[in-house]
Residue frames relative to the residue before (quaternion, step in Angstrom):
aa qw qx qy qz dx dy dz
M 1.0000 0.0000 0.0000 0.0000 0.00 0.00 0.00
P 0.5669 -0.5905 0.4429 0.3658 3.70 -1.07 0.50
L 0.3251 -0.7315 0.5517 0.2344 3.41 -1.10 0.72
E 0.0691 -0.8733 0.4762 -0.0765 3.53 -0.35 1.48
N 0.7122 0.3830 -0.1967 0.5544 3.46 1.41 -0.32
P 0.4908 -0.6596 0.5068 0.2593 3.60 -1.17 0.81
L 0.3601 -0.5975 0.6701 0.2537 3.42 -1.43 0.43
E 0.1633 -0.8135 0.5537 0.0700 3.71 -0.11 1.33
T 0.2149 -0.8364 0.5023 0.0433 3.48 -0.31 1.40
G 0.4213 -0.6679 0.5007 0.3546 3.63 1.20 -0.57
Q 0.6582 0.4618 -0.3656 0.4688 3.79 1.04 -0.12
R 0.5338 -0.7120 0.3713 0.2651 3.38 -0.70 1.43
V 0.6720 0.5468 -0.2562 0.4287 3.37 0.91 -1.26
L 0.6934 0.4370 -0.2708 0.5048 3.65 0.94 -0.70
D 0.7223 0.4455 -0.2751 0.4518 3.65 0.56 -0.97
T 0.7028 0.4535 -0.2877 0.4665 3.59 0.99 -0.63
L 0.8269 0.2583 -0.1250 0.4836 3.61 0.74 -1.12
F 0.8119 0.1032 -0.0934 0.5670 3.73 1.11 -0.58
P 0.0365 -0.8079 0.5878 0.0204 3.62 0.40 1.12
L 0.2697 -0.7001 0.6478 0.1326 3.45 -1.46 0.73
A 0.3664 -0.7255 0.5325 0.2361 3.62 -0.93 0.74
L 0.5419 -0.5682 0.4995 0.3662 3.49 -1.30 0.44
G 0.7746 0.2474 -0.2424 0.5291 3.44 -0.60 1.19
G 0.5186 0.6372 -0.3832 0.4223 3.48 1.40 0.17
A 0.3667 -0.6822 0.5788 0.2551 3.57 -1.38 -0.19
G 0.0547 0.7701 -0.6348 0.0316 3.65 -0.94 0.92
V 0.2180 -0.7570 0.6087 0.0943 3.42 -1.39 0.63
I 0.1633 -0.7658 0.6123 0.1095 3.53 -1.19 0.73
P 0.0070 0.8086 -0.5884 -0.0051 3.58 -0.21 1.01
G 0.1752 0.7736 -0.5834 0.1746 3.55 -0.99 0.84
G 0.4671 -0.6563 0.4923 0.3297 3.52 -1.26 0.58
F 0.7528 -0.3549 0.2994 0.4667 3.51 -1.42 -0.17
G 0.8381 0.2568 -0.1916 0.4416 3.56 -0.98 0.91
T 0.5491 0.6671 -0.3585 0.3534 3.52 1.31 -0.07
G 0.5732 -0.6586 0.3266 0.3619 3.59 1.39 -0.01
K 0.2278 0.7750 -0.5482 0.2166 3.63 1.07 0.73
T 0.7246 0.4333 -0.3126 0.4354 3.59 0.61 -0.83
V 0.6587 0.4666 -0.3431 0.4802 3.70 0.88 -0.75
T 0.5923 0.5148 -0.3938 0.4785 3.76 1.06 -0.61
Q 0.6729 0.4865 -0.3198 0.4563 3.67 0.69 -0.89
Q 0.6879 0.4522 -0.3289 0.4626 3.64 0.80 -0.86
S 0.5883 0.5256 -0.3959 0.4700 3.70 1.04 -0.48
L 0.6530 0.5405 -0.2812 0.4499 3.54 0.93 -0.91
A 0.6101 0.5062 -0.3120 0.5236 3.63 1.11 -0.87
R 0.7219 0.4489 -0.3139 0.4228 3.71 0.77 -0.64
W 0.8186 0.3823 -0.0859 0.4200 3.39 0.68 -1.21
C 0.5815 0.6352 -0.3804 0.3371 3.64 1.18 -0.50
N 0.4905 -0.6822 0.4353 0.3233 3.64 -0.98 0.45
A 0.3516 0.7143 -0.5310 0.2903 3.68 0.88 0.67
D 0.5436 -0.5969 0.4897 0.3294 3.65 -1.21 0.64
V 0.8075 0.1076 0.0462 0.5782 3.68 0.77 -1.11
I 0.2019 -0.7544 0.6222 0.0550 3.48 -1.01 0.96
V 0.0757 -0.7771 0.6224 0.0543 3.62 -0.71 0.93
Y 0.0530 -0.8255 0.5597 0.0495 3.65 -0.23 1.09
I 0.1375 -0.7926 0.5913 0.0571 3.59 -0.67 1.09
G 0.1559 -0.7509 0.6391 0.0590 3.64 -0.86 1.16
C 0.0802 0.8458 -0.5243 0.0580 3.49 0.14 1.30
G 0.8152 -0.0021 -0.0728 0.5746 3.47 -0.39 1.36
E 0.3136 0.7601 -0.5097 0.2532 3.55 1.09 0.57
R 0.5525 -0.5610 0.4857 0.3796 3.54 -1.30 0.33
G 0.5910 -0.6058 0.3991 0.3528 3.66 -0.94 0.79
N 0.6598 0.4608 -0.3504 0.4791 3.68 0.82 -0.69
E 0.6247 0.5135 -0.3639 0.4622 3.87 0.83 -0.43
M 0.6966 0.4307 -0.3161 0.4789 3.48 0.86 -0.77
T 0.5686 0.5635 -0.3693 0.4721 3.70 1.16 -0.58
E 0.6413 0.5477 -0.3204 0.4314 3.63 0.99 -0.91
V 0.6622 0.5063 -0.2899 0.4702 3.51 1.03 -0.98
L 0.6593 0.5400 -0.2724 0.4466 3.49 1.01 -0.92
E 0.7047 0.4414 -0.2064 0.5157 3.51 1.18 -0.81
E 0.7091 0.4406 -0.2737 0.4776 3.79 1.03 -0.61
F 0.6998 0.5027 -0.3338 0.3824 3.63 0.75 -0.92
P 0.6139 0.5220 -0.3888 0.4466 3.78 0.90 -0.32
E 0.6868 0.4786 -0.2992 0.4580 3.44 1.20 -0.57
L 0.6017 0.5809 -0.3421 0.4283 3.59 1.26 -0.38
M 0.2953 -0.7780 0.5282 0.1687 3.42 -1.06 0.80
D 0.4859 -0.6480 0.4827 0.3330 3.65 -0.98 0.72
P 0.3498 -0.7524 0.4984 0.2512 3.68 -0.55 1.02
R 0.6516 0.5358 -0.3414 0.4144 3.55 1.04 -0.29
T 0.8004 0.2875 -0.1083 0.5148 3.51 1.03 -0.87
G 0.4049 -0.6868 0.4980 0.3412 3.54 1.22 -0.50
R 0.6286 0.5322 -0.3810 0.4201 3.65 0.96 -0.12
P 0.6970 -0.4512 0.3291 0.4498 3.64 -1.28 0.30
L 0.6082 -0.6123 0.4073 0.2989 3.57 -1.05 0.88
M 0.6388 0.5933 -0.2811 0.4010 3.43 1.02 -1.08
E 0.5905 0.5637 -0.4001 0.4166 3.64 1.07 -0.45
R 0.7906 0.2710 -0.2240 0.5014 3.63 1.02 -0.10
V 0.5793 0.5455 -0.3339 0.5053 3.54 1.37 0.49
V 0.1176 -0.7497 0.6492 0.0507 3.48 -1.07 0.85
L 0.1860 -0.8142 0.5473 0.0546 3.59 -0.52 1.16
V 0.1149 -0.7326 0.6696 0.0427 3.70 -0.88 0.95
A 0.0442 -0.8192 0.5716 -0.0131 3.54 -0.17 1.25
N 0.0874 0.7488 -0.6498 0.0971 3.55 -0.78 1.22
T 0.2076 -0.8060 0.5459 0.0960 3.63 -0.28 1.10
S 0.6555 -0.5244 0.3622 0.4050 3.55 -1.33 0.31
N 0.7050 0.4922 -0.3147 0.4021 3.70 1.01 -0.54
M 0.4961 0.6426 -0.4347 0.3898 3.52 1.34 0.13
P 0.6201 -0.5104 0.3745 0.4635 3.59 -1.20 0.36
V 0.5889 -0.6174 0.4189 0.3108 3.47 -1.33 0.46
A 0.5242 0.5989 -0.3994 0.4550 3.50 1.27 -0.36
A 0.6818 0.5042 -0.3173 0.4246 3.49 1.02 -0.98
R 0.5909 0.5495 -0.3409 0.4824 3.64 1.24 -0.98
E 0.6912 0.4703 -0.3582 0.4157 3.71 0.75 -0.63
A 0.6518 0.5263 -0.2939 0.4601 3.53 1.18 -0.74
S 0.5776 0.6613 -0.3609 0.3144 3.52 1.07 -0.69
I 0.5947 0.5273 -0.3158 0.5183 3.59 1.20 -0.84
Y 0.7296 0.4110 -0.3028 0.4551 3.74 0.60 -0.83
L 0.5958 0.5103 -0.3906 0.4817 3.68 1.04 -0.51
G 0.6778 0.4548 -0.3490 0.4604 3.63 0.67 -0.81
M 0.6219 0.5316 -0.3616 0.4470 3.79 0.91 -0.47
S 0.6216 0.5589 -0.3050 0.4564 3.45 1.08 -1.13
I 0.6674 0.4881 -0.2979 0.4770 3.69 0.96 -0.97
A 0.6747 0.5115 -0.3286 0.4186 3.54 0.91 -0.70
E 0.6502 0.5093 -0.2983 0.4784 3.55 1.16 -0.67
Y 0.5740 0.5777 -0.3593 0.4557 3.44 1.23 -0.57
F 0.6902 0.4418 -0.2619 0.5097 3.68 0.95 -0.84
R 0.6137 0.5465 -0.3533 0.4471 3.53 1.03 -0.73
D 0.6624 0.4729 -0.3044 0.4949 3.64 0.89 -0.83
M 0.6503 0.4727 -0.3649 0.4697 3.61 1.12 -0.21
G 0.5737 -0.6106 0.3521 0.4172 3.63 1.33 0.15
R 0.4975 0.6404 -0.4286 0.3984 3.51 0.99 0.72
H 0.4038 -0.6588 0.5864 0.2430 3.66 -1.19 0.60
V 0.0223 -0.8260 0.5627 -0.0241 3.64 -0.38 1.13
A 0.1128 -0.7781 0.6095 0.1018 3.41 -1.08 0.70
I 0.2565 -0.7703 0.5735 0.1096 3.72 -0.78 1.02
M 0.0618 -0.7485 0.6587 0.0444 3.59 -0.86 1.01
A 0.0592 -0.8034 0.5920 -0.0247 3.54 -0.52 1.25
D 0.0572 0.8070 -0.5801 0.0951 3.42 -0.68 1.16
S 0.6680 -0.5559 -0.4921 -0.0506 1.46 -0.56 2.44
L 0.6536 -0.5267 0.4087 0.3582 3.49 -1.36 0.65
S 0.6104 0.5968 -0.3596 0.3768 3.61 0.85 -0.71
R 0.6655 0.4734 -0.2767 0.5064 3.59 1.10 -0.71
W 0.5501 0.5718 -0.3373 0.5067 3.55 1.37 -0.70
A 0.7115 0.4357 -0.2765 0.4769 3.64 0.76 -0.97
E 0.6403 0.4831 -0.3736 0.4660 3.63 1.01 -0.35
A 0.5748 0.5238 -0.3862 0.4961 3.60 1.15 -0.35
L 0.6354 0.4982 -0.3397 0.4824 3.63 0.90 -0.65
R 0.6581 0.4878 -0.3084 0.4835 3.66 1.01 -0.81
E 0.6740 0.4465 -0.3500 0.4732 3.72 0.90 -0.51
I 0.6026 0.5390 -0.3563 0.4685 3.57 1.07 -0.71
G 0.6961 0.4753 -0.2978 0.4482 3.60 0.79 -0.96
G 0.6681 0.4957 -0.3400 0.4385 3.52 1.06 -0.49
R 0.5830 0.5452 -0.3287 0.5048 3.56 1.20 -0.52
L 0.7180 0.4309 -0.2550 0.4836 3.55 0.96 -0.84
E 0.3513 -0.7721 0.4455 0.2864 3.67 1.42 -0.17
E 0.2593 0.7445 -0.5553 0.2648 3.39 1.02 1.20
M 0.5907 -0.5620 0.4457 0.3695 3.62 -1.20 0.57
P 0.3454 -0.7473 0.5391 0.1779 3.59 -0.63 1.29
G 0.3424 -0.6881 0.6108 0.1902 3.55 -1.36 0.51
E 0.8253 -0.1481 0.1571 0.5219 3.56 -1.24 -0.66
E 0.8743 0.0415 -0.0319 0.4826 3.64 -1.01 0.91
G 0.6763 -0.5393 0.2521 0.4339 3.52 1.30 0.51
Y 0.5192 0.6533 -0.4002 0.3788 3.53 1.39 -0.21
P 0.6433 -0.5748 0.3644 0.3508 3.58 -1.02 0.61
A 0.5161 -0.6460 0.4096 0.3856 3.72 -0.67 0.76
Y 0.6903 0.4960 -0.2982 0.4343 3.65 1.00 -0.49
L 0.3362 0.7608 -0.5081 0.2235 3.69 1.38 0.10
P 0.6886 0.4802 -0.3323 0.4298 3.80 0.66 -0.79
S 0.6207 0.5204 -0.3357 0.4809 3.55 1.21 -0.55
R 0.6462 0.4943 -0.3337 0.4763 3.65 0.92 -0.84
L 0.6675 0.5046 -0.3053 0.4545 3.61 0.88 -0.77
S 0.6591 0.4747 -0.3393 0.4745 3.54 0.99 -0.66
Q 0.6186 0.5343 -0.3488 0.4585 3.60 1.05 -0.59
Y 0.6888 0.4885 -0.3047 0.4406 3.46 1.13 -0.53
F 0.6692 0.4709 -0.2781 0.5031 3.63 1.12 -0.95
E 0.6641 0.5245 -0.3633 0.3897 3.67 0.87 -0.60
R 0.6238 0.5349 -0.3738 0.4302 3.53 1.17 -0.14
S 0.5083 0.5421 -0.5001 0.4445 3.59 1.20 0.49
G 0.2916 0.7500 -0.5455 0.2343 3.61 -1.29 0.42
R 0.3926 -0.6868 0.5507 0.2664 3.37 -1.42 0.13
V 0.0666 -0.8171 0.5711 -0.0422 3.60 -0.81 1.00
V 0.3313 -0.6370 0.6519 0.2440 3.39 -1.60 0.22
A 0.3392 -0.7586 0.5033 0.2371 3.78 -0.26 1.04
Q 0.5714 -0.5625 0.4993 0.3284 3.53 -1.33 0.53
G 0.7626 0.4429 -0.2736 0.3840 3.58 -1.23 0.27
T 0.4185 -0.6727 0.5512 0.2620 3.56 -1.19 0.04
P 0.4875 -0.2426 -0.8367 0.0595 1.35 -2.13 1.63
E 0.5999 -0.5250 0.4574 0.3940 3.50 -1.36 0.25
R 0.0819 -0.8136 0.5713 -0.0704 3.39 -1.02 1.26
E 0.2119 -0.7763 0.5841 0.1063 3.58 -0.75 0.98
G 0.1429 0.7755 -0.6118 0.0624 3.65 -0.78 0.77
S 0.1920 -0.7714 0.6032 0.0652 3.41 -1.55 0.31
V 0.1774 -0.7562 0.6164 0.1291 3.50 -1.28 0.45
T 0.0863 -0.8111 0.5784 -0.0107 3.53 -0.53 1.20
V 0.1611 -0.8351 0.5248 0.0355 3.55 -0.50 1.24
I 0.0041 -0.7904 0.6100 -0.0557 3.54 -0.84 1.26
S 0.0023 0.8482 -0.5259 0.0625 3.49 -0.18 1.28
A 0.3131 -0.7158 0.5907 0.2017 3.49 -1.11 0.86
V 0.1418 -0.7653 0.6226 0.0805 3.59 -1.31 0.69
S 0.1685 -0.8160 0.5470 0.0804 3.51 -0.78 0.89
P 0.0914 -0.8252 0.5556 0.0442 3.70 0.31 1.20
P 0.5391 -0.6232 0.4730 0.3118 3.46 -0.96 0.96
G 0.8501 0.1314 -0.1093 0.4981 3.57 -0.69 1.10
G 0.4818 -0.6203 0.4652 0.4083 3.64 1.26 -0.17
D 0.3923 0.7113 -0.4868 0.3212 3.59 1.13 0.61
F 0.1907 -0.8273 0.5191 0.0994 3.64 -0.15 1.15
S 0.5664 0.5713 -0.4075 0.4322 3.60 1.25 0.03
E 0.5319 0.6473 -0.4398 0.3235 3.79 1.02 -0.02
P 0.7470 -0.4926 0.2271 0.3844 3.59 -1.01 0.68
V 0.7060 0.4492 -0.3235 0.4417 3.57 0.73 -1.00
T 0.6093 0.5179 -0.3662 0.4760 3.75 0.86 -0.93
Q 0.7215 0.4466 -0.3082 0.4302 3.65 0.50 -1.08
S 0.6507 0.5206 -0.3507 0.4273 3.61 0.86 -0.56
C 0.6229 0.5171 -0.2906 0.5101 3.54 1.10 -0.96
L 0.6649 0.5301 -0.3419 0.4001 3.58 0.92 -0.81
R 0.6492 0.5063 -0.2777 0.4950 3.57 1.11 -0.74
L 0.7374 0.4341 -0.2305 0.4633 3.66 1.05 -0.63
S 0.7116 0.4305 -0.2624 0.4894 3.68 0.90 -0.63
G 0.5161 -0.6560 0.5027 0.2248 3.44 -1.44 0.76
A 0.7550 0.2185 -0.1146 0.6075 3.60 1.14 -0.56
F 0.0407 -0.7710 0.6353 -0.0179 3.45 -1.05 0.97
W 0.0716 -0.8469 0.5219 -0.0723 3.35 -0.61 1.58
G 0.1366 -0.8992 0.4150 0.0229 3.27 0.57 1.37
L 0.2712 -0.7619 0.5677 0.1540 3.76 -0.58 0.97
D 0.1672 -0.8211 0.5400 0.0792 3.49 -0.96 0.90
K 0.4920 -0.6910 0.4402 0.2945 3.64 -0.62 1.24
T 0.6570 0.5265 -0.3520 0.4090 3.64 0.87 -0.93
L 0.6914 0.4760 -0.3070 0.4485 3.53 0.90 -0.91
A 0.5852 0.5591 -0.3418 0.4776 3.61 1.17 -0.57
Q 0.6690 0.4891 -0.2949 0.4757 3.65 1.00 -0.72
Q 0.6364 0.4754 -0.3178 0.5177 3.49 1.23 -0.56
R 0.4118 -0.7059 0.4571 0.3511 3.68 1.22 -0.07
H 0.3101 0.7076 -0.5199 0.3645 3.60 1.00 1.10
F 0.1745 0.7972 -0.5598 0.1437 3.60 -0.28 1.09
P 0.4645 -0.2417 -0.8469 0.0924 1.45 -1.88 1.69
A 0.4015 -0.7649 0.4508 0.2246 3.53 -0.86 0.87
I 0.1277 0.8271 -0.5088 0.2019 3.48 1.04 1.22
N 0.3507 -0.7505 0.5216 0.2042 3.67 -0.61 1.23
W 0.2973 -0.7952 0.4936 0.1888 3.70 -0.33 0.98
R 0.6787 0.5152 -0.2942 0.4329 3.54 1.35 -0.42
S 0.7534 0.3624 -0.2195 0.5028 3.55 1.27 -0.52
S 0.5352 0.6061 -0.3832 0.4465 3.54 1.37 -0.14
Y 0.0301 -0.7904 0.6115 -0.0197 3.57 -1.33 0.41
T 0.0729 -0.7727 0.6237 0.0925 3.61 -1.28 0.24
L 0.3448 -0.7473 0.5486 0.1469 3.46 -1.04 0.91
Y 0.6484 0.5527 -0.3241 0.4111 3.68 1.17 -0.07
E 0.3139 0.7687 -0.5095 0.2260 3.64 1.14 0.21
D 0.6975 0.4760 -0.2876 0.4520 3.63 0.73 -1.04
S 0.7072 0.4844 -0.2872 0.4275 3.50 0.77 -0.93
L 0.7064 0.4264 -0.2505 0.5065 3.60 1.14 -0.65
A 0.4212 0.7645 -0.4117 0.2621 3.60 1.25 -0.14
P 0.6779 0.4371 -0.2940 0.5128 3.61 1.02 -0.78
H 0.5982 0.5222 -0.4185 0.4408 3.66 0.91 -0.35
F 0.6646 0.5237 -0.2845 0.4507 3.59 0.89 -1.05
L 0.6539 0.5233 -0.3295 0.4360 3.50 1.02 -0.93
K 0.6617 0.5458 -0.2453 0.4517 3.49 0.98 -0.96
A 0.7500 0.4137 -0.1771 0.4848 3.55 0.91 -1.15
L 0.8201 0.2280 -0.1162 0.5119 3.67 0.81 -0.88
G 0.5990 -0.5837 0.4047 0.3697 3.74 1.07 -0.24
E 0.7061 -0.5198 0.3271 0.3524 3.38 -1.27 0.21
D 0.6428 0.5647 -0.2710 0.4409 3.47 1.34 -0.71
W 0.4355 0.6950 -0.4735 0.3211 3.58 1.29 -0.33
E 0.7064 0.5192 -0.2776 0.3929 3.57 0.70 -1.06
E 0.5871 0.5903 -0.3158 0.4551 3.45 1.39 -0.98
K 0.6605 0.5505 -0.2457 0.4476 3.56 0.97 -1.02
R 0.6572 0.4439 -0.3118 0.5233 3.53 1.02 -0.86
H 0.6355 0.5223 -0.3547 0.4443 3.64 0.80 -0.55
F 0.6334 0.4843 -0.3541 0.4887 3.61 0.94 -0.77
L 0.7078 0.4354 -0.3486 0.4336 3.71 0.72 -0.69
R 0.6312 0.5093 -0.3532 0.4663 3.60 1.00 -0.59
T 0.7228 0.4435 -0.2944 0.4407 3.59 0.70 -0.88
T 0.6306 0.5031 -0.3822 0.4508 3.61 1.06 -0.52
L 0.6545 0.4883 -0.3403 0.4662 3.68 1.05 -0.53
D 0.6602 0.4802 -0.3350 0.4704 3.46 1.06 -0.64
R 0.6109 0.5425 -0.3358 0.4688 3.56 1.04 -0.49
E 0.5604 0.6300 -0.3094 0.4396 3.42 1.12 -0.84
K 0.7102 0.4871 -0.2497 0.4427 3.44 0.86 -1.11
E 0.6304 0.5300 -0.2987 0.4821 3.51 1.15 -0.85
L 0.7193 0.4500 -0.2781 0.4502 3.60 0.90 -0.72
L 0.5551 0.5495 -0.3848 0.4918 3.56 1.17 -0.51
E 0.6206 0.5569 -0.3109 0.4561 3.75 0.93 -0.68
L 0.6732 0.4832 -0.2526 0.4996 3.33 1.08 -1.02
V 0.6235 0.5569 -0.3395 0.4311 3.64 0.91 -0.82
Q 0.6005 0.5570 -0.3549 0.4508 3.63 1.16 -0.77
L 0.7289 0.4405 -0.2672 0.4508 3.66 1.14 -0.57
V 0.8448 0.2228 -0.1029 0.4755 3.42 0.84 -1.05
G 0.4742 -0.6342 0.4164 0.4467 3.60 1.44 -0.35
R 0.6406 -0.5384 0.3805 0.3937 3.56 -1.35 0.39
D 0.6051 0.5988 -0.3524 0.3887 3.66 1.23 -0.73
G 0.6315 0.5723 -0.3066 0.4240 3.62 1.33 -0.54
L 0.5536 0.6259 -0.3546 0.4194 3.52 1.45 -0.29
S 0.5276 -0.5615 0.5399 0.3390 3.51 -1.40 0.48
E 0.6363 -0.5404 0.3863 0.3923 3.59 -1.28 0.44
E 0.6558 0.5067 -0.3262 0.4547 3.57 1.06 -0.64
D 0.6463 0.4942 -0.3441 0.4687 3.61 1.11 -0.60
K 0.6314 0.5146 -0.3566 0.4576 3.57 1.10 -0.71
W 0.6289 0.5083 -0.3494 0.4733 3.68 1.09 -0.68
L 0.5901 0.5509 -0.3722 0.4579 3.69 1.06 -0.71
L 0.7047 0.4619 -0.3259 0.4289 3.60 0.71 -0.78
E 0.6312 0.4776 -0.3361 0.5104 3.57 1.15 -0.58
L 0.6544 0.4832 -0.3584 0.4581 3.63 0.90 -0.54
A 0.6168 0.5278 -0.3514 0.4665 3.67 0.95 -0.66
E 0.6339 0.4862 -0.3446 0.4930 3.60 0.95 -0.85
L 0.6353 0.5121 -0.3614 0.4512 3.82 0.81 -0.64
L 0.6364 0.5125 -0.3143 0.4833 3.51 1.02 -0.96
R 0.6990 0.4757 -0.3136 0.4322 3.63 0.77 -0.73
V 0.7286 0.4314 -0.2606 0.4637 3.56 0.93 -0.91
V 0.7332 0.4110 -0.2354 0.4879 3.64 0.96 -0.92
F 0.7925 0.3776 -0.1857 0.4415 3.61 0.73 -1.02
L 0.7585 0.3974 -0.2285 0.4632 3.61 0.81 -1.08
Q 0.6591 0.4662 -0.3271 0.4912 3.45 1.00 -0.62
Q 0.0554 -0.8091 0.5831 -0.0473 3.45 -1.20 0.75
N 0.3474 -0.7770 0.5067 0.1369 3.61 -0.78 0.98
A 0.2874 -0.7857 0.5222 0.1655 3.61 -0.03 1.28
F 0.7129 0.4729 -0.2345 0.4617 3.69 0.93 -0.69
D 0.5827 0.5866 -0.3520 0.4387 3.67 1.26 -0.10
A 0.4807 -0.7185 0.4035 0.2998 3.56 -0.55 0.93
V 0.7299 0.3603 -0.2557 0.5216 3.67 1.08 -0.69
D 0.7045 0.4717 -0.3022 0.4357 3.67 0.85 -1.07
A 0.5402 0.6666 -0.4235 0.2908 3.70 0.95 -0.42
F 0.7742 0.1657 -0.0785 0.6059 3.49 1.26 -0.71
T 0.0282 -0.7902 0.6122 -0.0056 3.54 -1.06 0.92
S 0.3448 -0.7253 0.5394 0.2533 3.62 -0.49 1.05
L 0.6623 -0.4642 0.4154 0.4162 3.49 -1.42 0.10
R 0.6284 0.5303 -0.3367 0.4588 3.58 0.83 -1.00
K 0.6916 0.4330 -0.3440 0.4646 3.72 0.69 -0.95
A 0.6389 0.5447 -0.3491 0.4161 3.63 0.83 -0.66
K 0.6079 0.5154 -0.3153 0.5152 3.51 1.12 -0.73
A 0.6834 0.4738 -0.3283 0.4480 3.64 0.84 -0.80
L 0.6623 0.4922 -0.3410 0.4503 3.59 0.95 -0.63
L 0.5804 0.5775 -0.3114 0.4824 3.54 1.21 -0.65
D 0.6482 0.5531 -0.2851 0.4388 3.47 1.05 -0.97
I 0.6393 0.5058 -0.2701 0.5123 3.52 1.22 -1.00
F 0.6522 0.4782 -0.3431 0.4778 3.71 0.81 -0.59
R 0.7063 0.4730 -0.3036 0.4303 3.54 0.81 -0.78
N 0.5594 0.5841 -0.3145 0.4970 3.56 1.27 -0.72
L 0.6907 0.4890 -0.2784 0.4542 3.56 0.84 -1.29
D 0.6442 0.5453 -0.3024 0.4429 3.58 1.04 -0.89
Q 0.6809 0.4693 -0.2961 0.4780 3.60 0.98 -0.87
G 0.6357 0.5274 -0.3265 0.4595 3.71 1.06 -0.61
V 0.7131 0.4308 -0.2646 0.4858 3.52 0.85 -0.88
V 0.5547 0.5740 -0.3578 0.4846 3.69 1.07 -0.58
Q 0.6727 0.5223 -0.2967 0.4321 3.55 0.70 -1.09
R 0.6852 0.4890 -0.2701 0.4675 3.57 0.99 -1.06
L 0.6363 0.5493 -0.3028 0.4491 3.58 1.06 -0.84
R 0.6447 0.5075 -0.3082 0.4815 3.60 1.17 -0.80
Q 0.6563 0.4932 -0.2939 0.4895 3.60 1.33 -0.37
G 0.6585 -0.5066 0.3089 0.4629 3.65 1.22 0.22
L 0.4911 0.6089 -0.5214 0.3409 3.79 1.00 0.10
G 0.4101 -0.7106 0.5312 0.2113 3.60 -1.28 0.67
T 0.6091 -0.5519 0.4173 0.3876 3.65 -1.06 0.61
D 0.6671 0.5040 -0.3442 0.4272 3.57 0.98 -0.72
Q 0.6459 0.5005 -0.3563 0.4531 3.50 1.08 -0.04
V 0.5472 0.5785 -0.4258 0.4296 3.66 1.23 0.10
P 0.3842 -0.7613 0.4635 0.2406 3.62 -0.61 1.12
R 0.2392 -0.8360 0.4838 0.0989 3.48 -0.06 1.48
T 0.6716 0.4705 -0.3315 0.4665 3.66 0.87 -0.80
F 0.6547 0.4807 -0.3660 0.4543 3.64 0.86 -0.55
L 0.5689 0.5515 -0.3806 0.4767 3.66 0.99 -0.72
R 0.7259 0.4800 -0.2856 0.4015 3.55 0.53 -1.13
D 0.6804 0.4485 -0.2999 0.4959 3.59 0.84 -1.04
E 0.6864 0.4790 -0.3501 0.4205 3.65 0.71 -0.65
L 0.6378 0.5251 -0.3229 0.4617 3.66 1.04 -0.75
F 0.6210 0.4977 -0.3643 0.4838 3.63 1.19 -0.67
R 0.6280 0.5306 -0.3695 0.4331 3.60 0.97 -0.83
L 0.6562 0.5318 -0.2937 0.4476 3.60 0.92 -1.00
R 0.6140 0.5463 -0.3324 0.4626 3.57 1.06 -0.70
S 0.7120 0.4741 -0.2537 0.4517 3.59 0.94 -0.86
L 0.5536 0.6280 -0.3694 0.4033 3.61 1.29 -0.04
G 0.5338 -0.6355 0.4391 0.3441 3.48 -1.20 0.45
E 0.6733 -0.5213 0.2990 0.4308 3.49 -1.18 0.28
G 0.6127 0.5664 -0.3587 0.4185 3.57 1.03 -0.71
E 0.7303 0.4588 -0.2451 0.4429 3.61 0.96 -0.98
L 0.5491 0.6937 -0.3685 0.2853 3.56 1.07 -0.57
D 0.6321 0.5389 -0.3430 0.4386 3.63 0.89 -0.85
S 0.6891 0.4966 -0.2525 0.4634 3.51 0.68 -1.10
E 0.7372 0.4242 -0.2375 0.4692 3.46 0.67 -1.07
G 0.6092 0.5336 -0.3507 0.4703 3.60 1.04 -0.45
D 0.6254 0.5341 -0.3290 0.4641 3.58 0.99 -0.70
L 0.6582 0.4832 -0.3124 0.4855 3.56 1.00 -1.03
F 0.6669 0.4976 -0.3546 0.4265 3.64 0.92 -0.75
I 0.6428 0.5211 -0.3245 0.4582 3.70 0.92 -0.65
Q 0.6581 0.5084 -0.2902 0.4735 3.44 1.07 -0.78
S 0.5881 0.5527 -0.3395 0.4832 3.61 1.23 -0.66
I 0.7290 0.4693 -0.2628 0.4234 3.46 0.59 -1.29
K 0.6382 0.5208 -0.3296 0.4613 3.64 1.06 -0.62
A 0.6315 0.5270 -0.3169 0.4723 3.47 1.09 -0.74
Q 0.6746 0.4807 -0.3078 0.4680 3.61 0.94 -0.83
L 0.6669 0.4828 -0.3407 0.4541 3.60 1.13 -0.68
A 0.6251 0.5456 -0.3257 0.4532 3.54 1.09 -0.73
S 0.6828 0.5295 -0.2815 0.4173 3.57 1.17 -0.42
E 0.5513 0.5877 -0.3541 0.4747 3.48 1.51 -0.34
E 0.4556 -0.6910 0.5074 0.2397 3.49 -1.07 0.86
V 0.3533 -0.6904 0.5691 0.2732 3.67 -0.94 0.72
G 0.3990 -0.7228 0.5189 0.2216 3.55 -1.00 0.85
P 0.6831 -0.4646 0.3482 0.4430 3.60 -1.14 0.33
A 0.5033 -0.6280 0.4888 0.3366 3.78 -1.01 0.63
């Protein structure tokens, strides 16, 4: 069946820039310390799937213990019931036999297909496929099979394709008629964060959404550390009718505003390396400040904050609307001769953080008041001589 509905994750950077369809396949590659496990646990808690199958494949024992201790205490935000009531955990720690590690992925998929055939939307969180591939490599070595690239068996891409192709949206046989789906979200742990290694490259070819985690962003404490320049999704066209109906025609315009601002920032930063920031026009200086605000306020998200951990699509749209109105108001004054040093940076940042912490119902009215306030402040600033 066609993939027409999104898996709403509650993560602004994913739902806005790189949406994943219900029944699709996504991969989260990243080096050590980039936040793969926290990102997957956030998705498990907030995504709109009916059942979560969390596979700890070759995980360290303390990580699985943490999951087993924390998940029963978490509440499902949709039902108010304990989160464990809709979660199946497949625990396979690194000290277990490699044959069990290989089987854990297939076991999790079989469980997901069971619930899918019951008419449920299931999301699989596999952490991580790299350790599963290492188990295949070890088994292949013991069987004296001919090794492929970096010692992995030559059939690694085939095995991965057999796993990813079991995702999808179906109508189950029998009565009553039931529609279900399996969405696959798999973490990959490339050694040294090298995305050119075989497991990452094979997953890149097979998945529809690629959410690359960036070590540099993680070191800057920017979480989720999704690199918006290397990540992509192939589901934009199939999900466009849903977003048009749910969010209106201007949703695509706001996504374009966000993407173009971030792309333009990259170009200007390269220019700054050559001529310095003083060599830029006032509008370009403001664009750099706006892009920084978008990165810090919109793209960053605190997984441990009660309000900021989850953002609905409508709230994300309202936040982007505030940023766009802010940009239009500031640019208008800059063209009248105002300098960027007259824009109240500290006030902007503090107010945008406050707006981000509001609920969806308050954001529209408070956002309008904020835009009126900043326009009044800018209007009161005197324009210097040309």
